[in-house]
NUTI-103888 format. One line per field, with one value per residue (C-alpha): residue number from 1; x, y, z; chain. Coordinates in Angstrom, 2 decimals, m for minus. Each point is the difference from the previous one (the first is absolute). Layout:
# NUTI-103888
num <- (NUM,...)
x <- (X,...)
y <- (Y,...)
z <- (Z,...)
chaine <- (A,...)
//
This chain:
# NUTI-103888
num <- (1,2,3,4,5,6,7,8,9,10,11,12,13,14,15,16,17,18,19,20,21,22,23,24,25,26,27,28,29,30,31,32,33,34,35,36,37,38,39,40,41,42,43,44,45,46,47,48,49,50,51,52,53,54,55,56,57,58,59,60,61,62,63,64,65,66,67,68,69,70,71,72,73,74,75,76,77,78,79,80,81,82,83,84,85,86,87,88,89,90,91,92,93,94,95,96,97,98,99,100,101,102,103,104,105,106,107,108,109,110,111,112,113,114,115,116,117,118,119,120,121,122,123,124,125,126,127,128,129,130,131,132,133,134,135,136,137,138,139,140,141,142,143,144,145,146,147,148,149,150,151,152,153,154,155,156,157,158,159,160,161,162,163,164,165,166,167,168,169,170,171,172,173,174,175,176,177,178,179,180,181,182,183,184,185,186,187,188,189,190,191,192,193,194,195,196,197,198,199,200,201,202,203,204,205,206,207,208,209,210,211,212,213,214,215,216,217,218,219,220,221,222,223,224,225,226,227,228,229,230,231,232,233,234,235,236,237,238,239,240,241,242,243,244,245,246,247,248,249,250,251,252,253,254,255,256,257,258,259,260,261,262,263,264,265,266,267,268,269,270,271,272,273,274,275,276,277,278,279,280,281,282,283,284,285,286,287,288,289,290,291,292,293,294,295,296,297,298,299,300,301,302,303,304,305,306,307,308,309,310,311,312,313,314,315,316,317,318,319,320,321,322,323,324,325,326,327,328,329,330,331,332,333,334,335,336,337,338,339,340,341,342,343,344,345,346,347,348,349,350,351,352,353,354,355,356,357,358,359,360,361,362,363,364,365,366,367,368,369,370,371,372,373,374,375,376,377,378,379,380,381,382,383,384,385,386,387,388,389,390,391,392,393,394,395,396,397,398,399,400,401,402,403,404,405,406,407,408,409,410,411,412,413,414,415,416,417,418,419,420,421,422,423,424,425,426,427,428,429,430,431,432,433,434,435,436,437,438,439,440,441,442,443,444,445,446,447,448,449,450,451,452,453,454,455,456,457,458,459,460,461,462,463,464,465,466,467,468,469,470,471,472)
x <- (m128.88,m0.99,3.25,0.11,m3.31,0.76,3.41,m1.55,m2.71,2.59,2.12,m2.92,m0.87,3.53,1.27,m1.44,m0.53,2.52,2.73,m0.99,0.33,3.38,1.30,m1.35,2.45,3.10,m1.39,m0.76,3.64,1.53,m2.02,0.81,3.58,0.22,m1.99,1.53,1.82,3.29,m0.62,m0.57,3.40,0.14,m2.29,m2.44,1.35,m1.88,m2.94,m0.38,m2.71,1.10,m1.02,0.30,0.66,m0.02,1.64,1.25,3.30,3.34,3.64,1.36,m3.51,m0.52,3.04,m1.53,m3.26,1.88,1.72,m3.36,m1.41,3.14,m0.26,m3.66,0.73,2.67,m2.24,m2.56,m0.53,m3.78,0.06,2.37,m0.19,1.05,0.40,m0.71,1.05,m2.80,1.37,m1.75,m3.67,m3.31,0.34,m3.83,0.28,2.83,m2.08,m2.97,2.15,1.47,m3.37,m1.44,3.12,m0.67,3.24,m1.01,2.32,m0.86,1.20,0.48,1.83,m1.52,0.22,m2.69,m3.54,m1.71,m0.90,m3.67,m0.33,1.25,m1.89,m3.26,0.36,0.61,3.62,1.53,m0.10,m0.71,2.46,m2.61,m0.34,3.87,0.68,m0.32,m2.21,0.93,2.52,m2.33,m0.48,3.69,0.82,m2.35,1.79,3.52,m0.24,0.61,m3.34,1.37,0.67,m3.41,m1.57,2.06,m1.35,m3.69,m3.06,m3.60,0.99,2.28,3.80,0.74,3.66,2.89,2.21,3.78,1.63,m1.30,0.94,m0.09,0.54,1.61,2.17,3.72,1.94,3.36,0.83,3.35,m1.82,m2.76,2.51,1.90,m3.49,m0.70,m2.79,m0.66,m2.22,m3.53,m2.42,m3.10,m1.24,0.84,3.58,0.24,m1.30,2.56,2.79,m1.37,m0.14,3.32,2.03,m1.77,m1.52,m2.96,1.12,3.20,m0.20,2.34,0.12,2.79,m1.42,m3.38,m0.66,m3.01,m2.56,m3.13,m0.22,m3.39,m0.13,m0.01,m3.45,m0.67,2.58,m0.71,m3.84,0.47,2.37,m2.56,m2.54,m1.79,m1.90,m0.10,m2.55,m3.21,m0.21,m3.58,m1.29,2.61,0.61,3.14,0.14,2.54,m2.09,0.97,0.94,3.31,1.02,m0.97,2.31,2.80,m0.40,m0.25,3.29,1.65,m1.34,1.40,3.46,m1.06,m1.30,3.16,2.56,m1.95,m1.16,2.57,2.88,m0.98,m0.62,3.53,1.64,m1.68,1.12,3.55,m0.52,m0.80,3.21,2.29,2.36,m1.75,m3.06,2.17,m1.76,m0.11,0.64,3.57,2.79,1.07,3.74,0.53,2.36,m3.28,m1.61,m3.43,m2.52,m2.95,m2.20,0.35,m3.01,m1.67,m2.68,1.00,m0.04,2.37,1.77,1.91,1.89,2.20,0.46,1.16,2.41,1.70,0.08,1.69,2.44,1.04,0.51,2.05,2.21,0.33,1.06,m3.23,m2.01,m2.84,m3.34,m1.81,m3.51,m3.07,m3.56,m3.16,m3.74,m2.25,m0.58,m3.69,m1.92,m1.37,m3.15,1.59,1.18,3.44,2.05,m2.53,0.35,m0.47,1.18,0.53,1.75,0.56,m2.52,m0.59,m3.11,m1.06,m2.07,m3.33,0.41,3.78,1.60,1.70,m1.66,1.33,3.57,m0.66,m1.25,3.12,2.23,m1.94,0.44,3.63,0.81,m2.01,1.09,m3.41,0.09,3.70,1.81,2.96,1.68,m0.24,m2.39,2.43,2.72,m2.21,m0.99,3.61,1.42,m2.61,m0.31,m3.64,m2.14,m1.59,m3.76,0.02,1.75,1.06,2.35,1.12,0.97,2.23,3.63,0.98,m2.32,1.16,3.53,m1.00,m1.62,3.04,2.14,m2.71,m1.51,m1.84,m2.02,m1.25,m2.43,m1.77,m0.44,m1.51,m2.42,m0.91,m1.62,m2.15,m3.81,0.04,1.76,m2.75,0.12,m1.99,m3.43,m0.26,m2.97,m0.81,1.26,2.88,2.37,m2.43,m0.42,3.81,0.25,m2.80,1.52,3.44,m1.57,m1.69,3.41,1.44,m2.86,0.52,3.74,m0.17,m3.13,m1.87,m3.11,m1.72,m0.30,1.07,m3.72,m0.91,2.98,m1.04,m3.76,0.57,2.53,m2.49,m2.86,2.28,1.13,m3.35,m1.44,2.93,m0.42,m3.59,0.70,2.71,m2.01,m2.99,2.22,0.14,2.75,2.63)
y <- (181.25,1.67,1.33,1.52,1.67,1.40,1.40,1.53,1.72,1.29,1.37,1.78,1.67,1.45,0.99,2.31,m1.52,2.23,m1.20,m3.64,0.64,1.58,m2.53,m3.34,m0.66,0.98,m1.96,m3.23,0.19,0.61,m2.89,m2.32,0.73,m0.53,m3.28,m1.28,m3.29,1.91,1.55,m3.43,m1.29,m2.50,m2.95,m1.33,m3.11,m3.12,m0.90,3.43,2.73,3.56,2.91,3.31,2.79,3.76,2.35,3.66,m0.34,1.14,0.55,m1.68,m1.06,m1.80,m2.22,m0.85,m1.03,m2.08,m1.73,m0.70,m1.55,m2.13,m1.26,m0.82,m1.81,m2.13,m0.71,m2.20,m1.85,0.80,3.70,2.25,3.82,2.25,3.63,2.87,3.61,2.57,3.31,3.27,0.97,m1.36,m3.55,m0.30,0.88,m2.50,m2.64,0.72,m0.34,m3.29,m1.42,0.99,m1.48,m3.35,0.26,1.31,m0.50,m2.37,2.27,3.78,2.02,3.49,2.71,2.36,0.14,m2.09,m3.12,0.87,1.37,m3.19,m2.22,1.88,m0.70,m3.71,0.23,m1.66,m3.57,0.35,m1.85,m2.31,m1.53,m0.59,m1.22,m3.55,m1.25,1.80,2.31,3.20,m0.37,m0.34,2.83,2.37,m0.64,0.00,3.41,3.30,1.99,2.58,m2.62,m1.47,3.51,0.54,m3.00,m0.19,1.18,m0.52,m2.72,m2.06,0.07,0.72,0.83,m1.47,2.67,m0.87,3.14,2.95,3.74,1.83,3.70,1.29,2.98,0.08,2.36,1.34,m0.90,1.99,3.12,m0.39,m0.45,3.18,1.89,m2.04,m1.99,m3.71,m2.22,1.14,m2.23,2.37,2.51,2.92,m1.20,m0.15,3.57,1.08,m1.44,1.87,3.39,m0.48,m0.97,2.55,2.94,1.36,3.57,m0.57,1.42,m2.63,m3.77,m2.05,m2.98,m1.04,m2.09,m1.51,0.81,m2.15,m1.42,1.00,m3.49,m1.73,0.93,m3.69,m0.78,2.93,m0.41,m3.58,1.13,2.57,m2.97,0.76,m2.36,0.83,m2.55,m1.64,m3.48,m0.72,2.90,m0.06,3.77,2.07,1.71,2.84,2.24,m2.07,2.71,m1.78,0.30,3.76,0.33,m1.67,2.33,3.07,m1.11,m0.44,3.40,1.56,m0.36,2.08,2.70,m0.11,0.17,1.22,m2.03,1.66,m0.71,m3.58,m0.49,1.49,m2.18,m3.15,1.03,0.03,m3.64,m0.92,1.65,m2.10,m2.23,m3.05,0.95,m1.00,m0.58,3.44,m1.22,m0.70,2.63,0.61,0.00,2.76,m0.14,0.19,m3.39,1.47,0.11,2.16,m1.33,m1.32,m2.23,m1.34,m2.64,m2.72,m3.81,m2.84,0.26,2.98,m2.16,m1.09,3.64,0.96,m2.97,0.70,3.81,m0.58,m2.55,2.49,2.87,m2.12,m0.97,3.66,1.01,2.00,0.05,m2.26,0.65,m2.69,m0.71,m1.61,m1.07,0.34,m0.45,2.99,1.64,0.41,2.82,m0.64,m1.63,m1.78,m3.50,m1.45,m1.86,1.23,1.36,m0.95,m3.06,m1.35,m2.92,m2.33,m2.85,m2.86,m0.24,m3.08,0.78,m1.68,m2.10,m0.60,m3.26,m1.08,1.37,m2.95,0.84,3.68,m0.73,m2.26,2.77,2.63,m2.16,m0.67,3.79,1.14,m2.98,m1.45,m1.97,1.07,m3.22,m0.03,3.33,0.96,2.91,1.55,m0.16,1.61,2.87,0.51,0.01,2.53,2.07,m0.70,m0.10,m3.69,m0.28,m2.52,m0.19,m3.55,1.29,2.81,m2.53,m2.13,0.07,1.52,2.91,0.50,0.25,2.55,2.05,m0.21,1.55,2.69,1.08,3.00,m2.55,m1.65,2.78,m0.38,m3.70,0.57,2.53,m2.47,m2.19,2.69,m0.20,3.82,m0.01,0.75,m0.09,2.07,m1.52,m3.06,1.28,0.43,3.49,m0.12,1.91,2.92,m0.14,0.10,3.07,1.80,m0.44,1.09,3.05,0.84,0.00,2.22,2.52,0.30,0.41,2.61,2.27,1.94,0.38,m3.06,m1.54,m3.66,m0.86,1.62,m1.77,m3.34,0.39,0.75,m2.88,m2.38,0.90,m0.63,m3.30,m1.29,1.06,m1.85,m3.15,m0.12,0.17,m2.76,m2.39,0.46,m0.67,3.50,1.77,1.51)
z <- (m35.53,3.17,0.73,m3.56,0.36,3.53,m1.14,m3.19,1.96,2.49,m2.83,m1.51,3.22,0.52,m3.38,m2.73,m3.31,m1.66,2.35,m0.84,m3.64,0.28,2.44,m1.45,m2.63,2.04,3.10,m2.12,m1.36,3.46,1.72,m3.01,0.31,3.68,m0.14,m3.22,m0.09,m0.19,3.38,1.37,m0.61,2.82,m0.86,2.49,1.52,m0.95,2.04,1.53,m0.56,m0.78,2.18,m1.68,2.74,m0.81,2.37,0.11,1.65,m1.78,0.75,3.00,1.02,m3.19,0.89,3.27,m1.69,m2.46,2.93,1.60,m3.17,m0.38,3.55,m0.51,m3.23,1.67,3.09,m1.80,m3.26,m0.84,m1.06,m1.83,0.65,m2.80,1.24,m2.50,1.20,m0.68,1.27,m0.81,m0.12,m1.66,1.46,m0.40,m3.66,m0.58,1.74,m2.18,m3.00,1.19,0.65,m3.37,m1.57,1.87,2.09,3.38,2.99,2.81,2.70,0.45,2.72,0.67,2.51,m1.20,1.60,m2.67,1.99,0.35,m3.50,m1.56,2.32,m0.53,m3.67,0.33,m1.01,2.98,1.48,3.81,2.04,1.52,m3.59,m0.08,3.49,1.26,2.80,3.21,m1.61,0.14,3.68,0.51,m2.35,1.80,3.36,m1.69,m1.58,1.75,0.29,m2.41,m2.59,0.23,m0.44,m3.13,m1.71,1.24,m1.88,0.81,2.58,m2.09,m0.61,m3.66,0.34,2.13,1.20,m0.21,1.51,2.00,m0.30,3.33,0.69,3.18,1.14,m0.68,2.30,0.19,3.57,0.05,m1.17,2.44,2.96,m1.05,0.77,3.24,m1.77,m0.55,m2.29,0.14,1.94,m0.21,m2.54,2.24,0.18,m3.69,m0.20,2.49,m2.14,m3.05,1.74,1.77,m3.01,m2.31,2.12,m1.95,0.46,m2.07,m3.55,m1.48,0.74,m1.20,1.86,1.63,2.87,m1.56,m2.74,m0.72,m3.43,m1.56,m1.61,3.50,1.38,m0.39,2.59,2.45,m0.24,1.36,2.70,1.15,0.27,m3.14,m2.26,m3.76,m1.05,1.55,m1.33,0.99,m1.92,m2.70,0.42,0.42,3.32,m0.53,2.11,3.07,2.66,0.70,m3.67,0.14,3.14,m1.93,m2.97,2.33,1.69,m3.43,m1.21,3.18,m1.39,m3.06,2.19,2.26,m2.72,m3.12,m2.94,m2.29,2.28,0.30,m3.68,m0.89,2.51,m1.38,m3.31,1.19,1.10,m3.49,m1.29,2.15,m2.08,m1.14,2.15,3.07,3.32,1.51,3.58,m1.13,m0.70,m3.44,m0.23,2.59,3.18,2.07,0.88,m0.27,m2.82,m0.67,2.71,3.57,m0.32,m3.19,m0.79,m2.46,m0.58,0.94,m3.35,1.29,2.53,m2.80,m1.13,3.51,0.23,m3.48,0.78,3.27,m1.35,m2.70,2.43,2.25,m3.01,m0.88,3.50,0.64,3.19,0.26,1.94,1.90,m1.18,1.42,m0.95,2.09,m0.59,m0.98,3.20,0.87,1.67,3.57,m1.42,m2.90,m0.83,0.64,m2.54,m2.66,m3.59,m3.67,m1.43,m3.65,m1.42,m2.97,m0.60,m2.35,m2.31,m1.87,m3.06,m0.75,m3.09,0.39,m1.05,3.22,3.20,2.04,m0.93,0.72,3.50,0.73,m0.98,2.02,3.01,m0.55,m0.50,3.12,2.03,0.92,2.23,0.67,0.62,m2.33,0.47,m3.77,0.75,2.66,m2.54,m2.62,2.44,1.11,m3.52,m1.18,3.16,0.09,3.20,0.45,0.14,2.98,3.33,m0.67,m2.87,2.20,2.74,m2.48,0.74,m3.49,0.52,3.61,m1.28,m2.48,2.81,2.22,m2.82,m0.65,3.25,m1.58,m1.98,3.10,0.95,m3.31,0.43,3.51,m1.46,m2.76,2.69,1.47,m0.64,m0.33,m3.44,m2.55,m3.86,m2.39,0.17,m2.35,m1.95,m3.64,m0.89,2.61,m2.29,m0.23,3.81,0.44,m2.22,1.70,3.43,m1.27,m1.68,3.33,1.80,m2.70,0.19,3.77,m0.35,m2.89,0.68,2.69,m2.22,1.55,3.38,0.58,0.37,m3.33,m1.70,1.43,m0.77,m3.54,m0.34,1.74,m2.35,m3.08,1.22,0.90,m3.37,m1.65,2.23,m0.95,m3.64,0.13,2.20,m2.37,m3.11,m1.40,m1.50,2.45)
chaine <- (A,A,A,A,A,A,A,A,A,A,A,A,A,A,A,A,A,A,A,A,A,A,A,A,A,A,A,A,A,A,A,A,A,A,A,A,A,A,A,A,A,A,A,A,A,A,A,A,A,A,A,A,A,A,A,A,A,A,A,A,A,A,A,A,A,A,A,A,A,A,A,A,A,A,A,A,A,A,A,A,A,A,A,A,A,A,A,A,A,A,A,A,A,A,A,A,A,A,A,A,A,A,A,A,A,A,A,A,A,A,A,A,A,A,A,A,A,A,A,A,A,A,A,A,A,A,A,A,A,A,A,A,A,A,A,A,A,A,A,A,A,A,A,A,A,A,A,A,A,A,A,A,A,A,A,A,A,A,A,A,A,A,A,A,A,A,A,A,A,A,A,A,A,A,A,A,A,A,A,A,A,A,A,A,A,A,A,A,A,A,A,A,A,A,A,A,A,A,A,A,A,A,A,A,A,A,A,A,A,A,A,A,A,A,A,A,A,A,A,A,A,A,A,A,A,A,A,A,A,A,A,A,A,A,A,A,A,A,A,A,A,A,A,A,A,A,A,A,A,A,A,A,A,A,A,A,A,A,A,A,A,A,A,A,A,A,A,A,A,A,A,A,A,A,A,A,A,A,A,A,A,A,A,A,A,A,A,A,A,A,A,A,A,A,A,A,A,A,A,A,A,A,A,A,A,A,A,A,A,A,A,A,A,A,A,A,A,A,A,A,A,A,A,A,A,A,A,A,A,A,A,A,A,A,A,A,A,A,A,A,A,A,A,A,A,A,A,A,A,A,A,A,A,A,A,A,A,A,A,A,A,A,A,A,A,A,A,A,A,A,A,A,A,A,A,A,A,A,A,A,A,A,A,A,A,A,A,A,A,A,A,A,A,A,A,A,A,A,A,A,A,A,A,A,A,A,A,A,A,A,A,A,A,A,A,A,A,A,A,A,A,A,A,A,A,A,A,A,A,A,A,A,A,A,A,A,A,A,A,A,A,A,A,A,A,A,A,A,A,A,A,A,A,A,A,A,A,A,A,A,A,A,A,A,A,A,A,A,A,A,A,A)
//
């Protein structure tokens, strides 16, 4: 009953009544179809308790998830996990409809900044209510710091992270060497790469050395030593001078090259076939793409390997690539940046929280003794959430075959990887910071200080409303 009331309150605070009226009939039909007996074709084995698990993976990743579920179901005889793929948006709406229909899932996997919002409304079971005696102490030590931060709200873990997303710099080592350059270790070296590959006084740029992404102020603010949120006061701190310096540095590229030039070039990235990774060449004899250096996540390792394999098969030249941490300024933080990830949430009022907890542990590898989690991460190309999983032979074999991936794993262990603050209203917080980066990269009308002061005021007003239970 508590979970139903919490979810209903949450839904009312997010969606307008008109949208509910239009979506309700269709949503009920969709959820009913997904959760109908016909969709549960495989019967629950005798003596076991079912765990309904909702996730967002599709395509090849869905096959990996199905394999994890099968391995868990074969590993014991107490619980039986049934995975239901829920791709697309409006997962909160689907959850509300499933609860009102009396058929809520036991476990959900998410990657949006909603942990604090759902916990604040009493929707989630904290892990200390699921874990056995002594498990929480061991879990806190077992997790990477970044994985703990992603699941913690108000001093308690509400989510168990099962895979980390880290950003670093990919670079074309062949192209850098042609210009007498190497991987950037400092911010000054990154700026030198940018100006050497694409001199600002040129009128036409077929390629850039580096361009800051306006969405990545989260990452660069941390690298510059900034703090976006003050936990004791519960206030956003976007006016931190270090964040201002990061935004000033990002905006410097607009002043150097011109906002219109950068915008047009970025548009060209989106026009690449299949939204290809713009570090890579697109079918030309040249082994170089549109950038010498670009920020992205560990999933691009697979793109690079596939593109290189195809070019070799086609008899085309292949560049050598590398990965390095985001280079800090002189007074910044090493191995720092913005971290995100996938995490499990157990809903208050679900039928089988004990089974949900056992499946969470199996997937993430806690306490990492069987090797199953290493296989899971290797099969999915996911960064483990614990050093113990990283050290398992199956994952070390994976890293040996994909050396570019190793840098991301090493960064995952750094205490300087920071997520979006886990607070009610985090999604609005995220948008406000991204908007601030966009303003700095597109307009000369306001200084970085003015941009951040305005964003800080908006975020703090929103956080106050959310924590006091008001509408967003």
